[in-house]
C-alpha positions, 0 to 999 in steps of 0.5 A: 363046354368052355373056350380054350386056346390050343398053341402050336408054336410059330409058322414057317411061311416064306417071305410071301404068304398067299391066301392058299397058305393061310387056308392050308393052315386053317385046314390043318387046325380043323384036321388036328381038332377032328382027331379028338372031336371025331369029324372035320365038321365038328372041328369047324363048328368048334373053332372060332379063331384060327391063327394062321400068319405068325402064331400057330394055333387056334381058339375053340369051344371044348369040354375039359375031356377034349381039351386034355386029350388034345393037349397030349398031341405031340404037335401041341405046346400048350392048351389053356383057358380063354381067360379074361384079363383086367385093365390096369387102371385103378378107378374100379378097385380099392387102390386107385384112376404128368400130363400126357407129356413124357416129362423129361423129353427136352428140346435136345437136338437128337430128339429134334432129329427123331422128329418126335417119332414121326415114322414110328407106328405105335399100336395100343391093345385096349378098349379102342379109340375116340377118333374125334379127339384132337390128340388124333388130329393129322394136321401137318402130318405127311403120307401114311408110311408105305409099309403099313398094311393095316385097316380101319375096320368099320370105317364109318362115323358110327365106327371109327374114321381113320386119318394120317395120324390114326392110321388103323382101328380094329376090334376083336370080340370072338373070345369075349363072345365065346365066354359070354355064350357060356354065362349070358348070351344076351350080352354079346355085343352087336354092331361092334366097332373099335370106338371107345365107350370106356375112355381107357383106350383113348387115354392110353393111346393119346399118352403114348402117341397123341398129337400136340393139343394146346389148352388141354385141361380137366375142368380148368385144372392142369392147363397146358399143351398135351402131347404123347411121348411120341407126339408125331408117331402114327397110332393104331387102336386094337380093341380087345377089351369089352365090358367086364362080366361077373368078376372076370376081366373083359380082355380075353386071351383069344382076342389078345392073340388075334390082335397081336397077330394082326399088329405084327402083320400090319407093320407096327413098331411098338405095342403098348398094352395096359392089361394083365392078369395073374402071372402064369406059365409063359405058354399058358398065357395069351399075353406072353405068347402074343408078345413073344411072337411080336418080339421075334418080329422086331416089335417092342412090347410094353405092358403094365405091371399091374395094380395089386400093390403094395403086396410082394409078388403081385407083379404081372406080365413077367415074361423077359421079352416084355418091358414091364412098367410100374407107376410113380407120382409126378411133381404136380398136385391139385391141393385142397385145404381142409380146416377142422373145427379144432383148428387143425388143418389137413391137405387133400387133393381134388379136381372138383371145379366148383367150391363151397363158400369160403371158410364156411363150416359144415357139419361133419359125419363119417359113414359109420354114423350115417349108416342105413338101418339094413347096412353094416358098419363096414359097408357104410364106412366105405360109402358103398351104394345103399349103405347110407341113410339120407336123413343122417347125411343131408347137408353135411360133409361125409367122411368115407374110407378108401376101398372096395368101390371106386373113389369117384363112385363114393362121391356119387353115393355121397351126393345121392345121399344128400351130402354137400361134400366128401372127404375120402381117407386112405386105408393103411395099405394106400399110405400117403398116396393121394389122388385128384379125381373129377368128383361130382361134388366138393371132395378131397382125398387125404392120406392115411395119417391125416385120415386117422386125425380126421376120424379121431376128431369126429369120434372125440367131438359131439358136433364136429364141423369142417370147411374145404377150400377149392382145389388148385394146380400146384407144380414143383411138388417135392419129393417126386417121384414117389412109388404108387401104393397100387403099383404091383411089386416083385419078386417075379413068382414065375421066374424069380431070376428075372427082376420085374417090373423092369422100369417105372414111369408117371402113373398117378393123376395123368391128364390125357384125352378121353372119350365123349361116350361116358362121363368121368364119374359114371352113368349118373354124371351128365358131364363130358370132358375132352381130357380126363385124369386117371391113375394106374400102371395103365397110365405109366405103360404108354409113357414108356411106349412113347419113349420107345417110339422115339428110340425106334425112330432115332435107332431104327435098327436096334432090337427090342432087347437093345431098346429095353436095355437102353431104357433100363440101364439109364433109369434113375433111382433118385427123386427131385431132392436127390434122395433115393426114391421112396414109396407111399409109406415114406420108406425107401423103395426097392427094385421090386417096386421100380425095377431099374428106376424111373425112365429118363428119355434123354439118357436112354437115347445114348446109353453107351452099352446095351444088353442085347438078346435074340430069338435063340437067347430066348429059346435057350431061356425057355429050354432052361425052364423045361421046354424041350427041343422038339417044342422049341424047334417050331420057332427056329424056321427050320434052323437046327436048335439044341438045348444047352443043358449047362445053362442057368436062368440067372445067365440070361443076358438081362439088364438086371441080375437076380439070384434067388436062394443063394447059399454060398457063392455063384457066378453069372455071365453077361454080355454088353454091346457098344452102341456109342463111341469107342472107349474104356468102361470101368466097373463100379460095384455097390454090393448088396448087404451081406454079399461080396460082389466082384467082376472079371474083367474090371474094365472093358475096352471097345474100339468100334460100334457093335463090338461085344464083350462078356464079363463074369459077376461073382457073388458070395454070401458073407452074412446071410439075411434070409431075405432079398438084398439090393445093390448095383453094378455100373459100367462107366466111361466117364460119360455114360453110366450103364447101371444094372440092379443086383438082387440077391436072396441070401442064405448061409452056405449048406454043409 
C-alpha cells in the first residue's frame, strides 16, 4: 500500500461555490474510488485529500493493482505516486547554502508608483515562517486587502500569529503523514503548525516580500538594510515541506496540490516555491498540476530550477506555465587571505566572526592523512562524520574536499576532531565557485584551482603550515554575475522545444531572515541569528518572485505569461565588465544555464512588447504533447475545444525559440502584443553558428496598446554542428529591446 494522487482535471463551479457544492465533489470522489475498492466506506477510509474547489482530484492510499485499475477510468487524466520533492538549497548536498535586496531596483518613479508592491499578495510554498522576524513587521502598513480569504491556521504564539504584513499561514502534512505511515509511523508530526523549524521558508519568504530592516547582517558581515523584492507586499506562508526521511524529500505532491488549491482560493497574486524533483510528464507531477491551475486563475508561479548542475539536462520545474529560475553570483564576497608556508597565497571566503592570531602559522593536514583507523581515504578526504582521528587533527588546520555532506557540516566534524581551523577546497565540478558560510570555527572555502595548489603543497612538504586572516565584506567584485556551478541546466528533457531555465537571478551567499528554532550550523551549534546566508536556486527564485510582485502592482491586468515575457525579454546576458556571462569554470555560459539572462527589474517594467498566452494556448500545447480532446475539455468550463492537429510544439508562443533535432529547415510562428507606446520595431538577428535565420515581416508597426502582430522565423542549417548552438532575435524601436534566445540542435538535411 502506498499513497497516490488521482487527477481528474478542473472543476466547473459557478462564481459562487457553496458548501453543498464542495460536499457533492467529495462524494463523487468516494463514488469513483468505490468502483475499484468495492464500497463507499473503503473509499472514504482510503482518501486523505479531496481537492474540491479548482483542482479536481483526490489523494488516497492504494495498492498498485487498484491504482492501475482506476487509471483506466475514462474520467481520470492521470494517477501518480505521492512523491517527495526536495528543497532547492545547497547546504545538505555536495553542491552548496545580494542581500535580500533585489539588486537593481532603483528609486525609479515607476517603482515609487508601485509603492514597492503594497497591494500584492505573495504566497510561499516552503517550510513555513518565523513570524517574529522583523522582516514580517507590519509597521506602517494599511488594512489587509478585502479580497483576501485566507486564514492563520493555529493562530497562537506556539503556532503562527499573523498581522497586516504576514496575512496568512497554513500547513499541509497529510501527504507527508501518508508516506510516513508506510515507512515509520512514529515520526508523523504532532502539534503541527506553519512555524519554521528549518530556516528555509523564512529565508525565501523574506527575500520575496520581507519588509525593510536596517542593520541586517550575519555576525557583522554584509551589514545593511534588508528588504524583499516587494518589500511592502503582503505575504502568506504555506508549509508543505517537512523533515526528509531516508532519501526522499520532505515536500510531498499531495500536500503541494492542497497548498496550491488553498492559495488560489485565498486570493494570492504570486506563488513562489523553491522546491522540485526530477522532471516528469506534466500531469504526473504535483507541482506542474498545481501551478497549471494557479496560472489558469491569473496567478504567476515562480519556481527554482534545481541544484543538480552543472550536468546538462538537470533542470526541473520545466512546465511552460512556470517561470523557472537559475542562480548566479552577485558582486559581493567575504574574502579570507590564506598564506601557505611556501609563501604562496590563496583567496577564500567565510563568515566566521572571529579570527586566528594575526599571521600565526599552524600545522596543516588534509583529511586523508588524518583518517581514522576504520575509515577510508575517500570518507576522510571529504571530512565525513567519524572519518577523522582526533590525535592527528588536534591543534591543526584541516583541509577538506567539498562533496557529499554539507559545507558547514564539514566544519563541525573538523571542530569535533580538535582542528583549530578548516580550509574547504572545491572538487572539479564546483570549479571556481566559492561560498561564504557561517562556520563554527575559523574556515575558508577555496576554488578548485587553489585546491590543487593547496594539496600539492601538503603532499610535497614534510611539515606544511598555513595562516588565515579574518574574513571581511567586499563589494563591487568583478566579474559578476557568474553562473553558479550548482544551478541546474537545460535542455528540457520533458519538452525540448521549451527552453529552461527561463531566467537567472541572485542565488549565491544571499542574506535574508532566519528562524530562531535552529542554528546556522546544525544541532551541536548553540548560536542563533536573525539573518543567515544561504545559496541555491531556492534563493534566486524568491528574488524573481519579488520582481513579479512589483510588476503585478504596476500592471495589475497583465497575464502571468505577459509578466513572464516582460522579465525574460528584458534580461541581460552580460556581466559588470560588459562581457558575456561566464560559468564557474570560467567558460562562456549559454541559455541552458541562464535562459534569457539575469533579471533586470527596471527594464521589465516597460518591456515594449510581450509574448502572451491564455488557457487555450496551453491546452493546444498539451494537445501537441498527445493529450486528447476529452481530457482537455475538462479545463474549458464547458466551452467547446478541438485540437489543432497541424500544431507544432515549437510554435507555442513562448519568449524563447528552441528547435531540437533540426535537419534541413523549419519555420516557427510567434505573436507579440504592444504594451508600450505606439511605434515601429525592427528585427535584429544574431544567428546561431551554422544556422541561417530570417524573419518575416522584418518590421512591426503598432498604433495602439494591446495591438498584436504575428511574425514567422525561418531557420535553415548551413553547417551541421550535431549539437546545440545559440543565437537571438531582438525587436527594437530604438527605446525598447525585446530579446528572444534562439536555441537550435542542428543536423545535416536527410536525403
